[in-house]
N, C-alpha and C positions, 0 to 999 in steps of 0.2 A: 927730783928729790921727793922722797916719801915723807908723809906726815906720820909721826909716831902715834900709835893707838895703845893706850895703857888700860889694863884691866884692874878694877878695884871692886872686890867682892863680885857682885853680879852685874856691874856696870862697866861701860867702856868710857874712858875719858880722852878727849882729843882737844889739844890746844894748838890752834893753827898759828904758827909763829913766822911763817914765810909768806911772800907774795904768791898768790895762787895764779898759775897760768893754766891753760886748758888741759895740758897733759897731766899736770900735778893733780888737778881737780878730778879727772877721770880715774887716775890711779888711786886717789883717796877714796872715791866711791867704791871701786872694786875691793880695795883693802878692807874698808869698813864692813861691807856686806859679807865678805869672807869671814871676818873676825866675829861678826854677830852669829853667823852660821856655826863656826867652830866652837865658840864659847857658850852659846845659848844665852847670852846676856839679855836681860830684860829692859835695860835702859842705856841711853847714850847721852853724854853731855858734850856738846861741841862748843868750845870757847873761841869766839871770834874777836877777842879784845885787840889783837895785833893786826887785824884786817882793816885797813883804812879805806880801801876802795874795792869795788866789785863791778864786774861787767855783766852783760846780759847772759853770757854763756855760763859763767861761774854761778850766777844767781840761779839759773835753771838747774844746774847740777846740784846745788845746795838744796833746792826745793825737792828735787828727785830723791836725794839721799834721805831726806826726812820721810817721804812717802814710802820708799822702798824699805827702809828700816822698820816702819810701822807694819808693813805687810809681812815682815819677818818676825813680828812680835816684840820689837824693841821700841820703846817710847823715846823720843828725842827731845831734849831741852837745848835751846840755843842760848848762849850767854855772851855778854860783852859786845853786843851789836853797837857799833859806832853810828853816830847820827848820819854821816854821809852814806853808810851802807844801808841804813833803814830807808833813807830817802830814795836811794837807787832802786831798792827792791820794790817800793811802792810805785815809783815812776815806770818801772818795767812791767807793772801789773802782777807782780808776784806777791800774793797776800798769804801770809802764813798764820791766819787767824787761829787755827787749831793747834799751833805749835807753841808750847809753853816757852817763855823766855825769862831770863833773870839777868841781873846786872853783872854778876861775876860767877866764877866757878863754884865757890862755896855756896852761894845762893842757888845755883843751878842744881847742885846735889840735893839740897833741901827740897827744891821744887820737884825734882825727879822722884824722890821718895814719896812726896805727897801725891803726885800723879799716879804712881803705881799702886798706892793704897786705895784709890777710889774704885 
């Protein structure tokens, strides 16, 4: 199953509403990078509100998506990180210190605008 990627002005918005398996995560990574390349978007908001659990592979893919997006010139903001997901990321040694986060999609868009103005 593919994760929808919406374009809003110069941003891409993604709300992950399904359980992520390895194949879906890889497909999402490829789709997002292609969309950044095609659209020239300067920012991405990935909403994880509906993601309750995350395994080591999905966590690595998520970290890679952030890094790869940055290399392509698109700043990423993660929103809606659930407590269990935050604990799993830290337990797995995946520290996203340089990745801005916000509580929800609306706050994420505000944070993205702020990040891009700096």
